[in-house]
GUTIRO-298249 format. One record per residue (C-alpha): x, y, z; chain. Coordinates in nm, 4 decimals. Each point is the difference from the previous one (the first is absolute). Last residue first. Layout:
N
> east,north,up,vomar
> X,Y,Z,A
...
//
This chain:
212
> east,north,up,vomar
> 0.1539,-9.9506,0.1966,A
> 0.2129,0.0000,-0.2988,A
> 0.0976,-0.3320,-0.1071,A
> 0.3327,-0.2083,0.0664,A
> -0.0004,-0.3877,-0.1520,A
> -0.2811,-0.1238,-0.1814,A
> -0.0686,-0.3680,0.1529,A
> 0.1646,0.0422,0.3362,A
> -0.1182,0.3390,0.0822,A
> 0.2042,0.3091,0.0942,A
> -0.1648,0.2892,0.1519,A
> 0.0764,0.3766,-0.0624,A
> 0.0219,0.3051,0.1990,A
> 0.3704,0.0336,0.0411,A
> 0.1087,0.0487,0.3545,A
> 0.1630,-0.2895,0.0691,A
> 0.1920,-0.0572,-0.3290,A
> -0.0862,-0.1985,-0.2901,A
> 0.2084,-0.2339,-0.1638,A
> -0.0231,0.0064,-0.3741,A
> 0.3221,0.1394,-0.1008,A
> 0.0834,-0.3229,-0.1708,A
> 0.3102,-0.0816,0.2070,A
> -0.2263,0.0813,0.3311,A
> -0.2732,-0.2075,-0.1439,A
> 0.2378,-0.3236,-0.0171,A
> 0.1195,0.0571,0.3307,A
> -0.3673,0.0585,0.1524,A
> -0.0861,-0.3306,-0.1572,A
> 0.3305,-0.1741,0.1641,A
> -0.1235,0.1580,0.3429,A
> -0.0469,-0.3469,0.1895,A
> 0.3785,-0.0934,-0.0964,A
> 0.1327,0.2842,0.2094,A
> -0.2399,-0.0678,0.2739,A
> 0.0879,-0.3377,0.0184,A
> 0.3994,0.0700,-0.0390,A
> 0.0049,0.2333,0.2811,A
> -0.2340,-0.1867,0.2132,A
> 0.2265,-0.2888,-0.0207,A
> 0.3065,0.2086,0.0989,A
> -0.1796,0.1332,0.3084,A
> -0.1104,-0.3459,0.1150,A
> 0.3906,-0.0858,-0.0104,A
> 0.0762,0.2985,0.1984,A
> -0.2923,-0.0215,0.2509,A
> 0.0930,-0.3712,0.0562,A
> 0.3915,0.0823,0.0564,A
> -0.0907,0.3248,0.1909,A
> -0.2406,-0.1483,0.2680,A
> 0.2636,-0.0495,0.2492,A
> 0.1130,0.3349,0.0152,A
> -0.2827,0.2666,-0.1305,A
> 0.1454,0.2866,0.0653,A
> 0.3889,-0.0999,-0.0576,A
> -0.1440,-0.1036,-0.3671,A
> -0.0919,0.3258,-0.0803,A
> 0.2411,0.0559,-0.3177,A
> -0.0891,-0.3428,-0.1019,A
> -0.3885,0.0652,0.0174,A
> 0.0712,0.3202,-0.1679,A
> 0.1551,-0.1665,-0.2913,A
> -0.2476,-0.3047,-0.0342,A
> -0.2823,0.2822,-0.0088,A
> 0.1757,0.2139,-0.2539,A
> -0.1330,-0.2273,-0.2868,A
> -0.3440,0.0068,0.1630,A
> -0.0063,0.3648,-0.0124,A
> 0.1269,0.0649,-0.3216,A
> -0.2671,-0.2894,-0.1298,A
> -0.2728,0.2162,0.1923,A
> 0.1113,0.3385,-0.1435,A
> 0.0345,-0.1440,-0.3568,A
> -0.3463,-0.1220,0.0297,A
> -0.1616,0.2966,0.1553,A
> 0.1182,0.2372,-0.2958,A
> -0.0112,0.3726,0.1014,A
> 0.3465,0.0640,-0.0625,A
> 0.1378,0.2001,0.2713,A
> -0.2971,-0.0271,0.2629,A
> -0.0261,-0.3444,-0.0601,A
> 0.3916,-0.0491,0.0311,A
> 0.0200,0.1718,0.3263,A
> -0.3099,-0.1993,0.1520,A
> 0.1451,-0.3357,-0.0949,A
> 0.3397,0.0864,0.1180,A
> -0.1457,0.1311,0.3285,A
> -0.2001,-0.3193,-0.0002,A
> 0.3325,-0.2207,-0.0244,A
> 0.1326,0.2041,0.2930,A
> -0.2857,-0.0804,0.2075,A
> -0.0143,-0.3543,-0.0784,A
> 0.3766,-0.0202,0.0728,A
> -0.0791,0.1642,0.3580,A
> -0.2768,-0.2171,0.0874,A
> 0.1770,-0.3358,-0.1054,A
> -0.2119,-0.3231,0.0872,A
> -0.3571,0.1563,0.1251,A
> 0.0112,0.2956,-0.2697,A
> 0.1637,-0.2084,-0.2412,A
> -0.2792,-0.2042,-0.0397,A
> -0.2514,0.3016,-0.0094,A
> 0.2098,0.1244,-0.3162,A
> -0.0239,-0.3399,-0.1591,A
> -0.3435,0.0212,0.0116,A
> -0.0062,0.3485,-0.1416,A
> 0.2260,-0.1024,-0.2800,A
> -0.1605,-0.3495,-0.0465,A
> -0.0777,0.0347,-0.4054,A
> -0.3566,-0.0346,0.0395,A
> -0.2191,-0.3163,-0.0316,A
> -0.1412,-0.2946,-0.2439,A
> -0.0182,-0.3603,0.1330,A
> -0.3893,0.0343,-0.0926,A
> -0.0503,0.2767,0.2545,A
> -0.0400,-0.1880,0.3199,A
> 0.2785,-0.2586,-0.0978,A
> 0.2414,0.3399,0.0383,A
> 0.3061,-0.0169,-0.2301,A
> 0.1935,0.3262,0.0989,A
> -0.1550,0.0556,0.3173,A
> 0.0071,-0.3774,0.1106,A
> 0.3736,0.0588,-0.1334,A
> 0.0792,0.2723,0.2556,A
> -0.1606,-0.1486,0.2891,A
> 0.2004,-0.3276,-0.0649,A
> 0.3223,0.2193,0.0053,A
> -0.0834,0.1696,0.3236,A
> -0.0910,-0.3526,0.1371,A
> 0.3611,-0.1258,-0.0785,A
> 0.1376,0.3305,0.1305,A
> -0.1623,-0.0552,0.3255,A
> 0.0777,-0.3617,0.0251,A
> 0.3784,0.0173,-0.0632,A
> 0.0784,0.1258,0.3620,A
> -0.1810,-0.3141,0.1565,A
> 0.0424,0.0707,0.3742,A
> -0.3213,0.2460,-0.0152,A
> -0.2364,-0.2619,-0.1083,A
> -0.3702,0.1004,0.0002,A
> 0.0686,0.3617,0.0397,A
> 0.2609,-0.0020,-0.2957,A
> -0.2281,-0.1170,-0.2593,A
> -0.2905,0.2024,0.1076,A
> 0.2157,0.3084,-0.0144,A
> 0.1165,-0.0501,-0.3299,A
> -0.3407,-0.0695,-0.1544,A
> -0.1229,0.2785,0.1678,A
> 0.2422,0.2061,-0.1458,A
> -0.0516,-0.1188,-0.3800,A
> -0.3588,0.0674,0.0524,A
> 0.0070,0.3116,0.1801,A
> 0.1876,0.1498,-0.3218,A
> -0.2981,-0.1427,-0.2304,A
> -0.2398,0.1527,0.2237,A
> 0.1491,0.3414,0.0237,A
> 0.0159,0.0059,-0.3875,A
> -0.3406,-0.0981,-0.0226,A
> -0.1391,0.3062,0.2002,A
> 0.2533,0.2208,-0.1926,A
> -0.1689,-0.1063,-0.3519,A
> -0.3245,0.0303,0.1547,A
> 0.0511,0.3431,0.0861,A
> 0.2082,0.0602,-0.3141,A
> -0.2631,-0.0500,-0.2881,A
> -0.1878,-0.3155,-0.1277,A
> 0.1800,-0.0717,-0.3184,A
> 0.3815,0.1694,0.0245,A
> 0.0155,-0.0568,0.3704,A
> -0.1233,-0.3372,0.0220,A
> 0.2310,-0.0837,-0.2903,A
> 0.2895,0.1436,0.2195,A
> -0.1330,-0.2048,0.3144,A
> 0.0637,-0.3171,-0.1545,A
> -0.1937,-0.2744,-0.1771,A
> 0.1447,0.0759,-0.3591,A
> -0.2472,0.0077,-0.2856,A
> 0.1334,0.3206,-0.1294,A
> -0.2939,0.1941,0.0084,A
> -0.3121,-0.2642,0.0421,A
> 0.0176,-0.3549,-0.0893,A
> 0.1412,-0.1519,0.3301,A
> -0.1354,0.2828,0.1724,A
> -0.3407,-0.0973,-0.0016,A
> -0.2187,0.3130,0.0503,A
> -0.3616,-0.0145,0.1517,A
> 0.1019,0.2877,0.2628,A
> 0.0208,-0.2711,0.2787,A
> 0.1620,-0.2256,-0.2266,A
> 0.2917,0.2182,-0.0530,A
> 0.0444,-0.0161,0.3822,A
> 0.0032,-0.3735,-0.0179,A
> 0.2470,-0.0308,-0.3031,A
> 0.2407,0.2777,0.1733,A
> -0.0042,-0.2065,0.3535,A
> 0.0858,-0.3144,-0.1581,A
> 0.0782,-0.2063,0.3068,A
> 0.2842,-0.2298,-0.1300,A
> 0.2640,0.1283,0.2234,A
> -0.1872,-0.1236,0.3017,A
> -0.0428,-0.3264,-0.1643,A
> 0.3677,-0.0281,-0.0595,A
> 0.0610,0.0889,0.3728,A
> -0.2429,-0.2615,0.1189,A
> 0.1624,-0.2555,-0.2470,A
> 0.3359,0.1109,0.1399,A
> -0.1066,-0.0385,0.3875,A
> -0.1941,-0.3464,-0.0936,A
> 0.3576,-0.1254,-0.1597,A
> 0.1718,0.1130,0.3026,A
> -0.2381,-0.2230,0.1945,A
> 0.0387,-0.3073,-0.2229,A
//
């Protein structure tokens, strides 16, 4: 029962829909604006980089706090921080506070792995930054970073020691979840319709990409 409580709290932490709430302060429901995704990238495209950055930081903190909360309540349960982190990511993706809609989990997963495997998380972030700088697609950068995360966790396993089995298993699950959450992005890439980070247009779920 105690472990269940920890996991529920971690899920609720992850489910805090900061992008939705920030959008509502501006009179915008991000579930129906832009791409319809409740993530920092959609906040950036619809409301600007300042609010996008705020949401990005808050989403990262959700994952990190969930891991530290889980670890602090039972330091001997090595699996618990990874399980709490997984619950936080799922809460972000399927938030009951936003009609079970959410983001794609990249920022929250980054926060989780700052707590679980900091070197691996920074290496993945480097892949994300390099891919974004070269191609300009957030979706491609996010998927590449997620797919490389298990590799980086494995390579840095000596640094995380006893946490390695749980962190490695979670990294594989995160890689699969993030890739699946980007299915629509892959379809747009195949059709040449995926927008780059610097393009000044907004996507709506109903009408596709429109000039801003």
